[in-house]
N, C-alpha and C positions, 0 to 999 in steps of 0.2 A: 271632793276634796274634804279633808283634815279639816273641820272648823273646830276650835275652842273658843267654851263660850263663859259669864261670869258675870255677873250683877253680885247689887247688893238687893234689902230687901223694900226697895221704890223700883226695883226691876224686875223681882225675883218671880212674879205672874207671868209675866212678856215675856220671861228668858222660857218658861214653864214652853209657853205655841209656837217661840219661838224654834226653836230645839225640835219639837216635832216635825213645823214646818221643811227644816231646812232636810232631818230627818226623809220627810215623802222625800223630798226632791234626791234621794238615794247619797246625801255628802255623810259622813263618819265622824258624828257631835261628840267633842268630848265635856263632858260638861266640867268646870272648875269651880263650881259653887255662886253659891250657895248650895246643898243639897235641900234644906227644906228653909222654913220662912223665917227667921229669925230679924222679931223689929229693930233692934240694937245695934245690929251689924255694920258694917263701915265697908265700902267700896274699893279703901286701896288695896283691902285686901285682894279681892276676888282678880280686881284691876295685874294686881303682881301676878297672883297665883297663876292666872292665863298670859302674864305677857314674859313670864321664864318658860312656860311649857310650849307655847311657841316660840323661845329664840331657841327653847333646847330640839325642833320639830324641824325639817327641809322647809326650804326659801316657798314652796304650791303653799301648805298652810298659810288658815288665814284665822285671825279674832275677830269676836262681837262679842261688846263690851256693855250693861247697861248700869241706867241708874235714874235718880228720877228725870233730871238732869237733862244726861249726859256726858256734862262737861267735866264732871268730878275723872268718872272714868278712864278722857282724853286723858286729863291733866295726869293722874296716876302712873297709866299704860308709855304715855311720854318719858319718861320719866325712863327709862329700860333706853339703852345707846340698842339700835338695831331693830326696833318697836315706831313707826308712823302710825299714832296711831292721831282719826278723824273722826269728829262730831257731825253726822248728813243727814239734815232737813230734807232732801230732795233728790233727784233722780241728778240734776248736773254735779251737786257736791258728789256723790259716791262713784257715780264715772270719772268724771277729772283728778280726785282722788288718788284712786289706782291708776287712770290716763300718763298724769304726770308726775305724783310725789312714790308710785308704786306705795300704798298706803299697805300696809298690811294685819288692820284694827279698826273695823269698825264700830264708832259706840254712837250708841241711842239715846235715844226720850224717850224713858217710858214712860211720861205726863203728856208731852206735847206731839208722839210720834203714834199714830196712828196704828194700826198693827197692818193692816192691808195696806198703807202706805211703806211701814217696814219692807215689808214682802218684797214690795218692786225696789226700793233699798238697796234690800241685801243682795236678789237675782239680780238686778246691776254690779253692785259694788262685786261681787264672784265671778261676773260673766265681763268687765271688761279687763283688756291686759292693761300693762303696762308702754307705752309707748317708747318705751327705750329710748329717747332722745339724747344725743351730748349735754346738753343743758338740763336735762331734767335728772341726767346722774349725776352729774357733776356736781350738783343744789345737796343731791341724798349723801353724795360725800365730806361736803361742807355744814351739812344736817349729825351725820354721828362727830363730825370733832371738834363740835361744840363742844364748852363743858370741860 
């Protein structure tokens, strides 16, 4: 699977470890930045780059965004029509975000989620298919028509 990664300074070291984990699992990883630690950078830049790259790819591709809380990158990514970003703290949220909402971007908190937990959350996120129920499809269309 092709996975786009992005993180600000708070998530930079975390992203590097997630990137290694994904590559070991056989995924193609495209790092949308930052490529080096810059303490004054801003999360919207990397969330935007990651969202735009993902939107230009196939529907099977996914994104993972990381900042200190995970909230900022989720808010930034969800500004893009076609992006459904979810901040997930546990396996149940990761599963639900994919099963019910066909989430295509996983957001993680580098401050509050251990790398071990993140690896389990990522594995669940990437392996859970979208259920495709009509009510779920209808709701996704409604989301796409907002704003």
